[in-house]
C-alpha positions as CSV (number, residue, x, y, z in Angstrom):
1,X,0.0,0.0,0.0
2,X,1.1,3.6,-0.7
3,X,1.9,6.1,2.0
4,X,-1.1,8.3,2.9
5,X,-0.5,12.0,2.1
6,X,-1.2,13.8,5.4
7,X,-0.2,17.3,4.1
8,X,-2.7,20.1,4.4
9,X,-3.6,22.1,1.3
10,X,-1.5,25.0,2.6
11,X,1.5,22.7,3.1
12,X,1.1,21.2,-0.4
13,X,1.0,24.7,-1.9
14,X,4.2,25.7,0.0
15,X,5.9,22.5,-1.2
16,X,4.9,22.8,-4.8
17,X,7.8,25.0,-6.0
18,X,10.4,22.9,-4.1
19,X,9.0,19.7,-5.5
20,X,8.9,21.2,-9.0
21,X,12.5,22.2,-8.9
22,X,13.7,18.9,-7.3
23,X,13.3,17.1,-10.7
24,X,16.5,17.5,-12.7
25,X,14.7,17.9,-16.0
26,X,12.3,20.6,-14.6
27,X,15.3,22.4,-13.1
28,X,17.0,22.4,-16.5
29,X,13.9,23.8,-18.2
30,X,13.5,26.4,-15.5
31,X,17.1,27.5,-15.9
32,X,16.6,27.7,-19.7
33,X,13.6,29.9,-19.2
34,X,15.6,32.2,-16.9
35,X,17.7,33.0,-19.9
36,X,14.8,33.6,-22.3
37,X,11.1,33.3,-23.0
38,X,10.7,30.2,-25.1
39,X,8.1,28.0,-26.9
40,X,7.9,24.2,-26.4
41,X,9.5,23.5,-29.8
42,X,12.5,25.6,-28.9
43,X,12.9,23.7,-25.6
44,X,12.5,20.3,-27.3
45,X,15.4,21.3,-29.7
46,X,17.7,22.9,-27.1
47,X,17.1,20.5,-24.3
48,X,16.9,17.3,-26.4
49,X,13.8,15.9,-24.8
50,X,10.4,15.0,-26.3
51,X,7.5,17.4,-26.8
52,X,5.2,15.5,-24.5
53,X,7.8,15.4,-21.7
54,X,8.6,19.2,-22.1
55,X,4.9,19.9,-22.0
56,X,4.4,17.8,-18.9
57,X,7.3,19.5,-17.0
58,X,6.1,22.9,-18.1
59,X,2.7,22.2,-16.7
60,X,4.2,21.2,-13.3
61,X,6.3,24.3,-13.2
62,X,3.3,26.4,-14.2
63,X,1.1,24.8,-11.5
64,X,3.8,25.5,-9.0
65,X,3.7,29.2,-9.9
66,X,7.3,29.3,-11.2
67,X,6.5,29.6,-14.9
68,X,3.8,31.5,-16.8
69,X,2.5,31.1,-20.3
70,X,1.2,33.6,-22.8
71,X,-0.2,33.2,-26.4
72,X,1.5,35.1,-29.2
73,X,1.1,34.6,-33.0
74,X,-0.3,31.1,-32.6
75,X,2.3,29.9,-30.1
76,X,2.4,29.5,-26.4
77,X,5.4,31.1,-24.9
78,X,6.8,30.3,-21.5
79,X,8.7,32.5,-19.2
80,X,9.7,32.5,-15.5
81,X,7.2,34.1,-13.1
82,X,9.0,36.8,-11.0
83,X,6.1,36.6,-8.5
84,X,6.4,32.8,-8.2
85,X,10.1,33.0,-7.8
86,X,9.8,35.6,-5.0
87,X,7.2,33.4,-3.2
88,X,9.5,30.3,-3.6
89,X,12.5,32.4,-2.3
90,X,10.5,33.4,0.7
91,X,9.6,29.8,1.5
92,X,13.2,28.6,1.2
93,X,14.5,31.6,3.2
94,X,12.1,30.8,6.0
95,X,12.9,27.1,6.0
96,X,16.7,27.7,6.0
97,X,16.9,30.6,8.4
98,X,19.3,29.6,11.1
99,X,17.5,32.0,13.5
100,X,14.5,29.6,13.4
101,X,16.5,26.7,14.8
102,X,15.5,26.0,18.4
103,X,18.2,25.4,21.1
104,X,17.4,21.7,21.4
105,X,18.0,21.2,17.6
106,X,21.6,22.5,17.8
107,X,24.5,20.1,18.2
108,X,24.6,19.0,21.9
109,X,21.3,20.8,22.6
110,X,19.2,17.7,23.6
111,X,21.2,16.0,26.3
112,X,18.1,13.9,27.2
113,X,17.9,12.2,23.8
114,X,18.7,8.5,23.6
115,X,19.3,7.9,27.4
């Protein structure tokens, strides 16, 4: 049996950008979009992966709020979302803030553990 997902909707939303960027292919596509707005065909050519796979990964990045799409001249163009990037940065900054570490979590801070 699979593991039951016990995350709240708010937790799932917070994790979405991190999960999206944890995949190496999505990270590569995201980094390519940081350089320039692109269409799927361009990403297929430059990244060397199939169109269905590029589309799948772009959908995940878009749903995570990291990428946005717009229609122009019959094409869908993808670009990074500055707002989504800022929100993801805020999440990561909060998670990795050393000031948020409690005294018991520091090395040697929980003398009662494993006794």
